[in-house]
C-alpha positions in Angstrom: 2.1 51.8 4.5 -0.3 48.9 4.9 -3.5 49.1 6.9 -4.6 46.7 9.7 -7.3 45.3 7.3 -4.6 44.6 4.7 -2.5 42.8 7.3 -5.4 40.7 8.6 -5.3 37.9 5.9 -1.6 37.4 6.3 -1.8 37.3 10.1 -4.7 34.8 9.9 -2.7 32.5 7.5 0.2 32.6 9.8 -2.0 31.8 12.8 -3.5 28.8 10.9 -0.1 27.5 10.0 1.1 27.8 13.6 -2.0 25.9 14.8 -1.4 22.9 12.5 -0.2 19.8 14.3 1.5 16.6 13.2 1.6 13.3 15.1 4.0 10.4 14.6 2.9 6.9 15.3 6.1 4.8 15.4 7.1 1.2 15.8 10.1 1.3 18.3 11.6 -1.9 16.8 11.7 -0.3 13.3 13.1 3.2 14.0 16.0 4.9 15.7 13.9 7.2 17.8 16.5 9.9 18.7 17.4 10.4 15.0 13.7 10.4 14.0 12.7 13.0 16.6 15.6 15.2 15.8 14.8 15.1 12.1 11.1 15.7 12.5 11.7 18.6 15.0 14.0 20.4 12.5 11.3 20.4 9.7 8.5 21.1 12.1 10.3 24.2 13.4 11.2 25.3 9.8 7.5 25.1 8.9 6.3 26.9 12.0 3.9 24.1 13.1 2.9 23.3 16.7 4.9 20.7 18.7 4.7 17.3 17.1 2.9 14.6 19.1 4.5 11.1 19.5 2.8 7.8 20.0 4.6 4.4 20.4 3.0 1.2 19.1 2.9 -2.0 21.0 2.8 -5.8 20.2 -0.9 -5.7 21.0 -1.7 -2.6 19.0 0.3 -2.0 15.8 -1.0 1.6 15.5 -4.7 1.9 15.4 -5.2 3.0 19.0 -2.4 5.4 18.7 -3.8 7.0 15.5 -7.1 7.5 17.2 -5.4 9.2 20.2 -3.5 11.4 17.7 -6.8 12.5 16.0 -8.5 13.1 19.4 -5.5 15.3 20.3 -6.1 17.4 17.2 -3.5 16.1 14.7 -4.0 17.4 11.2 -1.4 14.9 9.8 -0.6 11.5 11.2 2.7 10.0 10.1 3.3 6.3 10.3 6.9 5.4 11.1 7.3 1.6 10.7 6.6 -1.2 8.3 3.6 -2.0 6.1 1.7 -3.2 9.2 2.1 0.1 11.0 1.1 2.0 7.9 -2.1 0.0 7.4 -3.1 0.2 11.0 -2.7 4.0 11.0 -4.4 4.3 7.6 -7.5 2.4 8.8 -8.1 5.1 11.4 -7.1 8.1 9.3 -9.3 7.0 6.5 -12.4 9.2 6.3 -11.3 11.3 9.3 -10.4 14.5 7.4 -6.7 14.2 8.5 -3.9 13.2 6.2 -1.6 10.2 6.4 2.2 10.8 6.0 4.8 8.1 5.5 8.1 7.7 7.4 9.1 4.3 5.8 11.1 2.0 8.1 10.2 -1.5 7.2 11.1 -4.3 4.8 8.5 -3.8 2.1 7.4 -0.2 2.3 4.9 -1.0 -0.5 2.7 2.0 -0.3 5.8 4.3 -0.4 7.0 2.5 -3.5 3.7 2.9 -5.3 3.0 6.6 -4.5 6.1 6.9 -4.9 7.6 8.4 -1.8 11.2 8.5 -0.5 12.2 5.2 1.2 15.8 5.8 2.2 15.7 9.5 2.8 14.4 10.3 6.3 15.0 14.1 5.8 12.8 14.1 2.6 10.1 12.1 4.3 10.0 14.4 7.3 10.0 17.5 5.1 6.9 16.1 3.3 5.0 15.9 6.5 5.1 19.7 6.9 5.6 21.0 3.3 4.0 18.3 1.2 0.8 18.3 -0.8 -2.4 16.4 0.0 -3.2 13.6 -2.5 -6.4 11.6 -2.4 -5.9 7.9 -3.1 -8.1 4.8 -3.1 -8.7 2.8 0.0 -9.6 -0.9 0.0 -12.2 -2.2 2.5 -12.3 -5.9 3.3 -14.8 -8.2 5.1 -13.5 -11.7 5.7 -15.3 -14.8 6.9 -13.5 -17.3 9.1 -14.0 -21.1 8.9 -16.1 -20.9 12.1 -18.4 -18.2 10.6 -16.9 -15.3 12.4 -16.4 -12.1 10.4 -13.7 -9.4 10.6 -13.1 -6.2 8.8 -9.8 -4.8 7.5 -8.6 -1.8 5.5 -5.8 -2.2 2.9 -3.7 0.0 0.8 -1.7 -2.2 -1.5 -2.9 -5.8 -1.9 -4.8 -8.6 -0.3 -5.0 -12.2 -1.4 -4.9 -15.9 -0.8 -3.2 -19.0 -2.0 0.6 -19.1 -2.7 1.4 -15.5 -1.6 -0.4 -15.8 1.7 1.2 -19.2 2.4 4.5 -17.7 1.5 4.0 -14.9 4.1 2.8 -17.3 6.7 5.9 -19.5 6.1 8.4 -16.6 6.3 10.8 -17.1 9.1 10.9 -13.9 11.3 14.5 -14.3 12.3 15.6 -14.6 8.6 13.5 -11.6 7.7 15.4 -9.5 10.3 18.7 -10.6 8.8 18.1 -10.4 5.1 14.9 -8.4 4.6 12.8 -9.1 1.5 15.2 -12.0 0.5 13.6 -14.0 3.3 10.5 -14.3 1.1 12.5 -16.2 -1.5 13.3 -18.9 1.0 9.7 -19.0 2.0 8.5 -19.0 -1.7 10.5 -22.2 -2.5 9.0 -23.9 0.7 5.5 -22.7 -0.2 5.6 -23.8 -3.9 6.0 -27.4 -2.8 2.7 -27.0 -1.0 1.0 -24.9 -3.6 -2.1 -27.0 -4.2 -4.6 -25.2 -6.3 -7.9 -24.2 -4.8 -11.4 -23.9 -6.1 -13.4 -20.7 -5.7 -16.5 -18.9 -6.9 -16.4 -15.1 -7.4 -18.6 -12.2 -8.4 -17.0 -9.0 -9.8 -19.4 -6.0 -9.7 -22.7 -7.0 -11.4 -21.2 -9.6 -13.8 -22.7 -12.7 -12.2 -21.0 -15.6 -10.5 -18.0 -17.5 -12.0 -16.0 -20.5 -10.9 -12.2 -20.9 -11.2 -9.3 -23.1 -10.0 -6.1 -21.2 -9.2 -2.9 -21.3 -7.1 -3.1 -17.6 -6.1 -5.7 -14.8 -6.1 -4.7 -11.2 -5.4 -6.8 -8.1 -5.2 -4.7 -5.0 -5.7 -5.0 -1.2 -5.2 -1.5 -0.8 -6.7 0.9 -3.1 -8.5 4.6 -2.7 -7.5 6.4 -5.0 -5.1 10.0 -5.1 -3.8 13.0 -5.6 -6.1 11.4 -3.9 -9.1 8.7 -6.6 -9.4 5.4 -5.4 -11.0 2.5 -7.8 -10.3 -0.3 -5.6 -11.6 0.9 -3.5 -14.6 -2.4 -1.6 -15.0 -2.9 -0.7 -11.4 -3.1 2.9 -10.3 -3.5 4.0 -6.8 -6.2 6.6 -7.6 -8.1 5.1 -10.5 -11.2 4.1 -8.5 -10.9 0.3 -9.3 -9.2 -2.8 -8.1 -6.8 -4.8 -10.3 -7.2 -8.5 -9.7 -4.8 -11.3 -10.8 -5.5 -15.0 -10.8 -2.4 -17.2 -11.0 -3.1 -20.6 -12.6 0.2 -22.1 -13.9 0.7 -25.6 -15.3 3.8 -27.0 -13.8 7.3 -25.6 -13.4 7.3 -23.8 -16.7 4.0 -22.1 -15.9 5.7 -20.6 -12.7 8.7 -19.6 -14.8 6.4 -17.6 -17.1 4.8 -15.9 -14.1 8.2 -15.0 -12.8 9.3 -13.5 -16.1 6.1 -11.5 -16.3 6.3 -10.2 -12.7 10.0 -9.5 -12.6 10.6 -8.2 -16.1 7.8 -8.0 -18.7 5.1 -6.3 -16.6 7.4 -3.3 -15.9 8.0 -3.0 -19.7 4.3 -3.3 -20.3 3.5 -0.6 -17.8 6.0 1.8 -19.3 4.7 1.1 -22.8 1.1 1.6 -21.7 2.0 5.1 -20.4 3.9 6.0 -23.6 2.3 8.0 -26.5 2.1 4.8 -28.6 0.6 2.8 -25.7 -2.3 5.3 -25.5 -3.3 4.9 -29.1 -5.8 2.4 -30.4 -3.0 0.2 -31.8 -1.0 0.4 -28.6 -4.0 -0.6 -26.4 -4.7 -3.6 -28.7 -1.0 -4.6 -28.3 -1.3 -4.3 -24.5 -4.5 -6.3 -24.4 -3.0 -9.1 -26.5 0.2 -9.3 -24.4 -1.9 -9.5 -21.2 -3.9 -12.5 -22.4 -1.7 -15.3 -21.2 -3.1 -18.4 -19.5 -0.9 -18.6 -16.3 -2.2 -15.1 -15.4 -5.7 -13.8 -15.7 -6.4 -10.1 -15.0 -9.7 -8.5 -13.9 -10.8 -5.0 -12.9 -13.7 -3.8 -10.9 -14.9 -1.9 -7.8 -16.3 -4.8 -5.7 -15.0 -8.4 -5.6 -16.7 -11.2 -3.7 -15.2 -14.7 -3.3 -16.1 -17.9 -1.6 -13.7 -20.9 -1.4 -14.4 -24.6 -1.5 -12.2 -25.0 1.6 -10.3 -22.6 4.0 -7.0 -21.1 2.8 -4.4 -18.6 4.2 -5.2 -14.9 3.6 -2.9 -11.9 3.7 -3.5 -8.1 3.9 -0.8 -5.7 2.8 1.9 -8.3 3.4 0.6 -9.5 6.8 -0.8 -13.0 7.2 -4.1 -12.9 9.0 -5.0 -16.6 9.1 -7.5 -18.8 7.2 -10.7 -17.6 5.5 -13.5 -19.2 3.6 -14.8 -16.1 1.9 -14.1 -12.4 1.5 -15.6 -9.2 0.1 -13.3 -6.4 -1.2 -14.8 -3.0 -1.9 -12.9 0.2 -3.0 -13.5 3.6 -1.5 -12.3 5.8 -4.4 -10.2 8.7 -3.1 -11.1 7.8 0.4 -7.7 8.4 2.0 -5.6 11.6 1.9 -1.9 11.1 1.8 0.9 13.7 2.1 3.2 13.6 -0.9 6.2 15.6 -2.0 5.4 18.9 -3.8 6.4 19.4 -7.4 9.6 21.3 -6.5 10.7 18.5 -4.1 9.9 15.8 -6.7 12.1 17.7 -9.2 15.0 17.9 -6.7 14.7 14.3 -5.9 14.7 13.3 -9.5 17.9 15.3 -10.1 19.5 13.8 -7.0 18.8 10.3 -8.4 19.8 11.2 -12.0 16.4 10.9 -13.5 
């Protein structure tokens, strides 16, 4: 027969579990709220957590204010239910708070979920992870941008930020087409943007390596490298390696763009798999990867702090959202600065079996 002192630790653990609270910040346009609430409630009750808190985003506030309210209400985990914009807005607030970010992907891109990776089309698995997942520290990007009029703004980012062609493409994407066909709307925008893809001049400093000048069509600073449709823009990028991966696109004519397309939609994925293989980790393998990476249309850089100033203003984007024109920006990485809920080993194994991997 157990004594009261022997039962105390178990009782205390049970009390701590019951006191844990999750909050969901949701975009009402992106989710089916009754289904979402029903699914979350099931997993919350199974885990024995307190009643989940719910916060709806607005056009004026994509989630930052709601995330702050969730933390003030005592949430241990704040789940973002919406697109990349909702996830970024919530992450900016959760970053450095001691709470964890969870993902309920509901958008077109779902780029952070693709890179962790986390379930995208399985609401039950995503909701289960809120209450039963593990905490994983990942890197968080911090941006300071300068507008043409001299004003400065700060953003956080999880996936990528950049200027040039990709930012123009996002700025040119038709909202009504995106609603109908999802990420394929970017293809339409891409062809319209390429015609206007004038190269730009810029100066940059990476860490303490001095100042350099370049001419390019696109410049992207990435925390992770995978895009939609299996595209891999940054084959070396890892979400928790403590550095940015930066790509400068500078093609010459149509065939230069064709080479970039081949790299992004096919070769980079192969290169990433090879780098992670046993051969890729050897000295010979690393030399092969380095040689393949050295191609003029694409220039890759790595570092912790990247500062850029443009010769003239250009469009800028943060995690897939256009934010207008800038003349300069500074990107700095906070290594392991954001805690994200991810599926535990058993759930990952079950998911792999379910998908035949």
